[in-house]
MDAnalysis code that builds the backbone (N, CA, C; Angstrom):
import MDAnalysis as mda
import numpy as np

u = mda.Universe.empty(483, n_residues=161, atom_resindex=np.repeat(np.arange(161), 3), trajectory=True)
u.add_TopologyAttr("name", ["N", "CA", "C"] * 161)
u.add_TopologyAttr("resid", np.arange(1, 162))
u.add_TopologyAttr("resname", ["MET", "HIS", "LYS", "ARG", "HIS", "VAL", "ARG", "ILE", "HIS", "PRO", "SER", "SER", "ARG", "THR", "ASP", "ARG", "GLY", "VAL", "HIS", "ALA", "ILE", "GLN", "GLN", "TYR", "PHE", "HIS", "PHE", "ASP", "THR", "GLU", "LEU", "ASN", "ILE", "PRO", "MET", "SER", "GLN", "TRP", "GLN", "TYR", "ALA", "MET", "ASN", "ARG", "THR", "LEU", "PRO", "ASP", "ASP", "ILE", "TYR", "VAL", "ASN", "ASN", "VAL", "VAL", "THR", "VAL", "ASP", "ASP", "ASP", "PHE", "HIS", "CYS", "ARG", "TYR", "ASP", "CYS", "VAL", "GLY", "LYS", "ARG", "TYR", "ARG", "TYR", "LYS", "VAL", "TYR", "GLN", "ALA", "GLN", "HIS", "ARG", "ASP", "PRO", "PHE", "GLN", "SER", "GLY", "LEU", "LYS", "THR", "PHE", "ILE", "PRO", "GLU", "THR", "LEU", "ASP", "LEU", "GLY", "LYS", "MET", "ASN", "ARG", "ALA", "ALA", "GLN", "GLN", "PHE", "ILE", "GLY", "THR", "HIS", "ASP", "PHE", "THR", "GLY", "PHE", "CYS", "SER", "GLN", "LYS", "THR", "GLU", "VAL", "GLU", "SER", "LYS", "VAL", "ARG", "THR", "LEU", "TYR", "GLN", "SER", "GLU", "ILE", "VAL", "LYS", "THR", "ASP", "ASP", "GLY", "PHE", "ASP", "TYR", "ILE", "VAL", "THR", "GLY", "SER", "GLY", "PHE", "TYR", "ILE", "THR", "TRP", "CYS", "VAL", "SER"])
u.atoms.positions = np.array([
    [0.786, -1.392, 0.255],
    [-0.211, -0.343, 0.019],
    [0.607, 1.071, 0.110],
    [1.887, 1.308, 0.640],
    [2.574, 2.687, 0.764],
    [3.797, 2.729, 0.076],
    [4.310, 1.310, -0.429],
    [5.201, 1.068, -1.247],
    [6.755, 1.279, -0.544],
    [6.471, 1.367, 0.835],
    [8.002, 1.634, 1.622],
    [7.531, 1.013, 2.805],
    [8.795, 0.756, 3.464],
    [8.541, 0.125, 4.856],
    [8.044, 1.361, 5.822],
    [6.660, 0.769, 6.674],
    [6.121, 1.789, 7.504],
    [6.204, 0.582, 9.046],
    [6.753, 1.861, 9.991],
    [6.971, 1.027, 11.034],
    [5.485, 1.462, 11.892],
    [5.051, 0.311, 12.746],
    [3.893, 0.022, 13.472],
    [4.536, 0.209, 15.080],
    [3.771, 0.740, 15.545],
    [4.061, 0.232, 16.816],
    [3.002, -0.003, 17.932],
    [3.164, -1.480, 18.481],
    [1.879, -2.436, 18.978],
    [1.779, -2.132, 20.513],
    [0.861, -2.126, 20.814],
    [0.728, -2.193, 22.723],
    [1.863, -2.737, 23.224],
    [1.936, -3.724, 22.748],
    [2.902, -4.840, 23.440],
    [3.594, -5.913, 22.250],
    [4.728, -6.458, 22.707],
    [5.152, -7.561, 22.035],
    [4.450, -8.816, 22.069],
    [4.710, -9.560, 21.624],
    [3.727, -10.976, 21.221],
    [4.927, -11.701, 21.240],
    [5.176, -12.700, 22.201],
    [6.395, -13.661, 22.026],
    [6.185, -14.700, 20.936],
    [7.028, -15.668, 20.656],
    [6.635, -16.422, 19.798],
    [6.070, -17.732, 20.241],
    [5.211, -17.941, 19.320],
    [4.348, -19.196, 19.565],
    [2.970, -18.542, 20.282],
    [2.849, -17.317, 20.448],
    [2.004, -17.095, 21.397],
    [1.014, -16.333, 20.581],
    [-0.791, -16.737, 20.815],
    [-1.545, -16.105, 19.466],
    [-2.474, -14.590, 20.393],
    [-2.458, -13.891, 19.468],
    [-2.852, -12.524, 20.213],
    [-3.905, -12.366, 19.513],
    [-4.956, -12.060, 20.854],
    [-6.516, -11.672, 20.127],
    [-6.664, -10.054, 20.658],
    [-7.159, -9.155, 19.865],
    [-7.074, -7.887, 20.097],
    [-5.394, -7.356, 20.239],
    [-4.764, -7.462, 19.813],
    [-3.474, -6.950, 19.898],
    [-3.349, -5.335, 18.978],
    [-3.278, -4.520, 19.762],
    [-3.893, -2.896, 19.170],
    [-2.490, -2.616, 18.825],
    [-2.074, -1.554, 17.535],
    [-1.179, -1.133, 17.349],
    [-1.337, 0.294, 16.264],
    [-0.411, 0.871, 16.393],
    [-0.914, 2.412, 15.504],
    [0.349, 2.533, 14.436],
    [-0.067, 3.257, 13.582],
    [0.940, 3.571, 12.452],
    [0.689, 5.139, 11.824],
    [2.005, 5.800, 11.706],
    [1.536, 6.843, 11.027],
    [1.529, 7.156, 9.334],
    [0.577, 7.514, 8.742],
    [0.746, 7.396, 7.430],
    [0.157, 8.714, 6.878],
    [0.508, 8.900, 5.347],
    [0.001, 10.019, 4.746],
    [-0.984, 9.552, 3.276],
    [-1.120, 8.570, 3.567],
    [-2.422, 8.160, 2.568],
    [-3.460, 8.268, 2.662],
    [-4.090, 8.727, 1.466],
    [-5.450, 9.579, 1.493],
    [-6.240, 8.593, 1.413],
    [-6.587, 7.273, 2.053],
    [-7.808, 6.121, 2.098],
    [-8.905, 6.575, 2.562],
    [-10.394, 6.304, 2.050],
    [-11.281, 6.880, 3.423],
    [-11.372, 5.828, 4.121],
    [-11.561, 6.112, 5.662],
    [-11.462, 5.220, 6.563],
    [-12.117, 4.189, 6.535],
    [-13.270, 3.785, 5.932],
    [-14.234, 2.812, 5.671],
    [-13.335, 1.518, 4.818],
    [-12.310, 1.969, 4.091],
    [-11.432, 1.100, 3.499],
    [-10.370, 0.906, 4.143],
    [-9.851, 1.123, 5.223],
    [-8.176, 0.866, 5.583],
    [-8.575, -0.801, 6.001],
    [-9.613, -1.199, 6.728],
    [-9.442, -2.536, 7.039],
    [-9.719, -3.358, 5.694],
    [-10.170, -3.226, 4.793],
    [-10.264, -3.773, 3.617],
    [-8.848, -3.986, 3.162],
    [-8.103, -2.674, 2.827],
    [-6.938, -2.811, 2.220],
    [-5.798, -3.388, 2.817],
    [-5.679, -3.091, 4.298],
    [-5.039, -4.002, 5.079],
    [-5.120, -5.371, 5.074],
    [-6.185, -5.849, 5.128],
    [-6.485, -7.360, 5.351],
    [-5.928, -8.232, 3.877],
    [-6.325, -7.275, 2.855],
    [-5.662, -8.114, 1.515],
    [-4.330, -7.999, 1.414],
    [-3.788, -7.020, 2.273],
    [-1.731, -7.532, 2.229],
    [-1.465, -8.264, 3.470],
    [-2.102, -8.355, 4.495],
    [-1.350, -9.057, 5.712],
    [-1.363, -10.481, 5.135],
    [-0.518, -10.882, 5.844],
    [-0.037, -12.675, 5.775],
    [-1.876, -13.123, 6.253],
    [-2.098, -14.673, 5.906],
    [-3.245, -15.199, 6.636],
    [-3.579, -15.215, 7.746],
    [-2.322, -15.325, 8.815],
    [-2.420, -15.673, 9.831],
    [-2.520, -14.126, 10.895],
    [-2.545, -13.126, 10.153],
    [-3.110, -11.703, 10.574],
    [-4.524, -11.194, 10.269],
    [-5.349, -10.653, 11.077],
    [-6.465, -10.200, 10.702],
    [-6.808, -8.874, 11.201],
    [-7.025, -7.676, 10.671],
    [-7.302, -6.556, 11.050],
    [-8.734, -6.765, 11.367],
    [-9.410, -6.329, 12.665],
    [-10.968, -6.127, 13.055],
    [-11.472, -4.930, 13.039],
    [-10.889, -4.096, 13.245],
    [-11.136, -2.660, 13.572],
    [-10.546, -1.528, 13.083],
    [-10.574, -0.279, 12.507],
    [-9.686, 0.561, 12.496],
    [-10.508, 1.885, 12.732],
    [-9.711, 2.805, 13.505],
    [-10.006, 4.049, 13.904],
    [-9.067, 4.953, 13.784],
    [-9.494, 6.193, 13.463],
    [-8.399, 7.525, 13.717],
    [-8.288, 7.914, 14.797],
    [-6.814, 8.020, 15.536],
    [-6.670, 8.544, 16.947],
    [-5.811, 9.522, 16.631],
    [-5.409, 10.492, 17.766],
    [-4.954, 12.059, 17.897],
    [-3.793, 11.662, 17.174],
    [-2.636, 12.351, 16.777],
    [-1.754, 12.499, 16.345],
    [-0.342, 12.327, 17.875],
    [-1.072, 12.816, 18.857],
    [-0.034, 12.403, 19.685],
    [-0.402, 11.110, 21.069],
    [-1.621, 10.339, 20.284],
    [-1.511, 9.075, 21.102],
    [-0.345, 8.381, 20.271],
    [-0.194, 7.336, 21.736],
    [0.958, 6.125, 21.612],
    [0.229, 4.714, 21.887],
    [0.269, 3.835, 20.993],
    [-0.410, 2.203, 21.443],
    [0.360, 1.963, 22.520],
    [1.510, 1.940, 22.715],
    [2.249, 1.194, 23.701],
    [1.813, 2.151, 24.897],
    [2.366, 3.462, 25.128],
    [2.579, 4.493, 26.090],
    [1.119, 4.581, 26.624],
    [-0.262, 4.919, 26.098],
    [-1.259, 5.226, 26.550],
    [-2.433, 3.705, 26.644],
    [-1.498, 2.529, 26.608],
    [-2.277, 1.586, 27.071],
    [-2.636, 1.563, 28.559],
    [-3.510, 1.277, 29.147],
    [-4.288, 1.303, 30.284],
    [-4.289, -0.193, 31.062],
    [-4.110, -1.286, 30.367],
    [-4.010, -2.780, 30.684],
    [-3.854, -3.700, 29.690],
    [-3.396, -4.744, 30.036],
    [-3.521, -5.851, 29.470],
    [-4.257, -6.883, 30.039],
    [-4.582, -8.245, 29.198],
    [-5.200, -9.223, 29.543],
    [-4.396, -10.347, 29.085],
    [-4.099, -11.780, 29.449],
    [-3.748, -12.670, 29.174],
    [-4.342, -14.107, 29.698],
    [-4.780, -14.655, 28.634],
    [-5.494, -16.138, 28.655],
    [-4.301, -17.138, 28.384],
    [-4.285, -18.358, 29.382],
    [-3.750, -19.373, 29.467],
    [-4.437, -20.247, 29.280],
    [-4.384, -20.935, 28.107],
    [-5.270, -21.875, 28.093],
    [-5.066, -23.483, 28.368],
    [-5.809, -24.267, 29.285],
    [-5.163, -25.688, 29.307],
    [-6.228, -26.751, 29.129],
    [-6.105, -27.814, 28.669],
    [-7.070, -28.729, 28.261],
    [-6.480, -29.791, 28.873],
    [-7.323, -30.694, 29.631],
    [-7.212, -32.042, 30.362],
    [-7.775, -33.280, 29.668],
    [-7.280, -34.122, 29.267],
    [-7.506, -35.459, 28.864],
    [-6.802, -36.607, 29.317],
    [-7.216, -37.785, 29.256],
    [-6.379, -38.726, 29.198],
    [-4.959, -38.695, 28.454],
    [-4.900, -38.432, 27.027],
    [-4.312, -38.410, 26.217],
    [-4.021, -36.735, 25.281],
    [-2.661, -37.149, 25.166],
    [-2.306, -35.308, 24.500],
    [-2.868, -35.217, 22.869],
    [-3.587, -34.239, 22.817],
    [-4.341, -34.239, 21.402],
    [-3.415, -33.237, 20.599],
    [-2.861, -33.875, 19.313],
    [-1.923, -32.929, 18.602],
    [-2.277, -31.811, 17.980],
    [-3.756, -31.979, 17.909],
    [-4.408, -30.631, 17.464],
    [-4.545, -29.525, 18.065],
    [-4.269, -29.847, 19.592],
    [-4.191, -28.589, 20.456],
    [-2.842, -28.139, 20.942],
    [-1.834, -29.079, 19.985],
    [-0.573, -28.606, 20.204],
    [-0.370, -26.961, 19.745],
    [0.558, -26.221, 20.521],
    [0.755, -24.418, 20.289],
    [-0.511, -23.718, 20.434],
    [-1.676, -24.259, 21.113],
    [-2.913, -23.419, 21.129],
    [-3.217, -23.829, 22.692],
    [-2.961, -24.852, 23.467],
    [-3.289, -24.992, 24.703],
    [-2.102, -25.947, 25.451],
    [-2.363, -25.717, 26.697],
    [-1.179, -26.535, 27.477],
    [-2.290, -27.742, 28.038],
    [-1.500, -29.211, 27.672],
    [-1.925, -30.257, 28.329],
    [-1.437, -30.537, 29.631],
    [-2.500, -31.148, 30.457],
    [-2.340, -31.264, 32.178],
    [-2.984, -32.470, 31.989],
    [-2.963, -33.208, 31.926],
    [-3.442, -34.648, 32.520],
    [-4.208, -35.092, 33.741],
    [-3.332, -34.653, 34.939],
    [-3.712, -34.930, 36.255],
    [-5.189, -33.802, 36.437],
    [-5.808, -34.354, 37.486],
    [-6.896, -33.880, 38.170],
    [-6.335, -33.015, 38.869],
    [-7.015, -31.505, 38.914],
    [-6.507, -30.598, 39.626],
    [-8.199, -29.864, 40.520],
    [-7.700, -29.255, 41.260],
    [-8.590, -28.695, 42.389],
    [-8.981, -27.155, 41.716],
    [-9.601, -27.230, 40.913],
    [-9.938, -25.231, 40.318],
    [-10.506, -24.632, 41.378],
    [-10.841, -25.110, 42.208],
    [-11.595, -24.251, 43.560],
    [-10.332, -23.526, 44.273],
    [-9.245, -24.730, 44.622],
    [-8.312, -24.047, 45.257],
    [-7.561, -23.362, 44.507],
    [-7.149, -23.649, 43.109],
    [-6.424, -22.702, 42.041],
    [-6.847, -21.399, 42.024],
    [-8.302, -21.194, 42.019],
    [-9.189, -19.877, 41.707],
    [-8.838, -19.109, 43.512],
    [-8.735, -19.788, 44.404],
    [-8.691, -19.131, 45.563],
    [-7.188, -18.485, 45.456],
    [-6.551, -19.546, 44.973],
    [-4.719, -19.005, 45.103],
    [-4.572, -17.687, 43.986],
    [-5.196, -18.017, 43.054],
    [-4.946, -16.714, 41.688],
    [-5.380, -15.794, 42.465],
    [-6.611, -15.554, 43.197],
    [-7.202, -14.278, 44.165],
    [-5.936, -13.688, 44.857],
    [-4.892, -14.303, 45.282],
    [-3.898, -13.797, 45.949],
    [-3.037, -12.778, 45.458],
    [-2.928, -12.772, 43.902],
    [-2.173, -11.974, 42.958],
    [-3.066, -10.480, 42.694],
    [-4.532, -10.546, 43.404],
    [-5.026, -9.238, 42.851],
    [-4.599, -8.172, 43.926],
    [-4.263, -6.819, 43.240],
    [-3.849, -5.842, 43.978],
    [-2.431, -5.585, 43.370],
    [-1.756, -4.695, 43.975],
    [-0.587, -4.156, 43.488],
    [0.426, -4.797, 44.229],
    [1.615, -5.614, 43.791],
    [2.677, -6.644, 44.277],
    [3.981, -6.215, 43.606],
    [4.892, -6.204, 44.129],
    [6.408, -6.192, 43.411],
    [6.314, -7.628, 42.980],
    [6.668, -7.870, 41.608],
    [6.804, -9.219, 41.480],
    [8.371, -10.038, 40.723],
    [9.181, -9.310, 41.273],
    [10.619, -9.359, 41.250],
    [10.965, -10.836, 41.022],
    [10.621, -11.553, 41.557],
    [10.649, -13.373, 41.708],
    [10.083, -14.000, 40.317],
    [9.243, -13.236, 39.865],
    [8.680, -13.927, 38.485],
    [9.345, -13.106, 37.392],
    [10.004, -12.159, 37.607],
    [10.861, -11.501, 36.187],
    [12.305, -12.285, 35.964],
    [12.174, -12.228, 34.742],
    [13.517, -12.745, 34.000],
    [14.633, -11.751, 34.540],
    [15.708, -12.605, 34.627],
    [16.963, -11.408, 35.119],
    [17.220, -10.730, 34.333],
    [17.302, -10.999, 32.935],
    [17.311, -10.033, 31.843],
    [16.826, -8.657, 31.483],
    [15.899, -8.729, 32.376],
    [14.923, -7.500, 31.841],
    [15.554, -6.325, 32.337],
    [15.070, -4.998, 31.340],
    [15.832, -4.020, 32.026],
    [14.818, -2.925, 32.672],
    [13.612, -3.299, 32.721],
    [12.587, -2.355, 33.301],
    [13.179, -2.607, 35.001],
    [12.786, -1.384, 35.406],
    [13.480, -0.998, 36.592],
    [12.789, -1.512, 37.475],
    [11.016, -0.946, 37.769],
    [9.943, -1.149, 38.543],
    [9.458, -2.424, 38.280],
    [9.301, -3.534, 38.910],
    [8.618, -4.587, 38.797],
    [7.413, -4.828, 39.642],
    [6.902, -3.598, 40.110],
    [5.443, -3.227, 40.545],
    [4.814, -3.267, 39.617],
    [3.651, -4.047, 39.582],
    [2.510, -4.139, 38.879],
    [1.055, -4.120, 39.605],
    [-0.133, -3.697, 38.898],
    [-1.392, -3.900, 39.805],
    [-1.863, -4.811, 38.895],
    [-2.594, -6.076, 39.615],
    [-3.359, -6.983, 38.871],
    [-4.855, -6.739, 39.108],
    [-5.660, -6.496, 38.522],
    [-7.121, -6.361, 38.545],
    [-7.863, -7.434, 38.556],
    [-7.312, -8.502, 37.547],
    [-7.909, -9.457, 37.566],
    [-7.254, -10.639, 37.504],
    [-7.250, -12.409, 38.137],
    [-6.437, -13.290, 38.380],
    [-7.257, -14.118, 38.759],
    [-7.741, -14.832, 37.819],
    [-8.947, -16.082, 37.824],
    [-8.975, -17.276, 37.097],
    [-9.654, -18.614, 37.858],
    [-9.428, -19.955, 36.707],
    [-10.624, -19.778, 36.523],
    [-10.741, -20.094, 35.175],
    [-12.531, -20.244, 34.561],
    [-12.506, -21.653, 33.955],
    [-13.530, -22.365, 34.365],
    [-13.519, -23.703, 33.527],
    [-14.363, -23.535, 32.596],
    [-13.570, -24.800, 31.510],
    [-13.729, -24.879, 30.042],
    [-14.499, -26.148, 29.991],
    [-14.995, -26.298, 28.993],
    [-15.546, -27.720, 28.384],
    [-14.409, -28.883, 28.531],
    [-13.259, -28.425, 28.320],
    [-12.160, -29.424, 28.225],
    [-11.045, -29.054, 29.296],
    [-10.926, -28.455, 29.948],
    [-10.085, -27.965, 30.795],
    [-10.635, -26.694, 31.547],
    [-9.612, -25.415, 31.529],
    [-9.384, -24.454, 32.006],
    [-8.812, -23.368, 31.404],
    [-9.271, -21.759, 31.776],
    [-8.161, -21.140, 31.551],
    [-7.790, -19.887, 32.604],
    [-6.998, -19.630, 32.451],
    [-6.211, -18.952, 33.677],
    [-6.175, -17.250, 32.845],
    [-6.993, -16.409, 33.361],
    [-6.805, -15.023, 33.123],
    [-6.664, -14.225, 33.813],
    [-5.527, -12.996, 33.753],
    [-4.983, -12.302, 34.358],
    [-5.024, -10.800, 33.738],
    [-5.483, -9.687, 34.137],
    [-5.423, -8.595, 33.873],
    [-4.627, -7.455, 34.562],
    [-3.818, -6.926, 34.257],
    [-3.164, -5.927, 34.901],
    [-2.939, -4.647, 34.166],
    [-2.084, -3.784, 34.957],
    [-1.470, -2.453, 34.504],
    [-0.548, -2.963, 33.285],
    [0.376, -3.704, 33.399],
    [1.274, -3.963, 32.205],
    [1.761, -5.239, 32.932],
    [2.782, -5.699, 31.975],
    [3.215, -6.576, 32.124],
    [4.730, -7.059, 31.152],
    [5.852, -6.886, 31.929],
    [7.216, -6.920, 31.409],
    [7.726, -8.662, 32.401],
    [6.576, -9.397, 32.719],
    [7.170, -10.350, 33.871],
    [7.222, -11.750, 32.850],
    [7.711, -12.299, 33.027],
    [7.825, -13.654, 32.401],
    [7.183, -14.623, 33.029],
    [6.048, -14.835, 32.727],
    [4.939, -15.753, 33.514],
    [5.272, -17.400, 33.196],
    [5.123, -18.005, 34.228],
    [5.298, -19.549, 33.783],
    [3.999, -20.167, 34.454],
    [3.581, -21.421, 33.352],
    [2.591, -21.886, 34.001],
    [2.686, -23.087, 33.332],
    [3.006, -24.112, 34.392],
    [3.201, -25.336, 34.093],
    [2.219, -26.549, 35.098],
])
């Protein structure tokens, strides 16, 4: 569309192997495409594993990363007797029976403002490891459960096993 490299500014990075739903980004453009045509134009040029759901105009001083007010992660777990190859890369397999009630009570302990230094990678350049979590819960699904965590920001290496 632009016939040149266009830098996009995402709200956050997405690690390799992670699926992003509602990953926001912004970019600057001089193209004069009607707003109603941007979604179609971008989806025609993007790879098949990326889809733009919505396009809006933002103020010139808006920055997707720095104006982000929170992030939500959903870790999907399926439970069965045997590993399902069709779930590989989409959900984590745990065959053991787990007490979701106890897990949910433990997850609630993360809600609030805490120092997450113990959960951080040693290589991080982020100075403050203090984050506020607004949501931390286990939600039962048809084939297992999801762990949903919503917070003010994440530069934390989360380990779910």
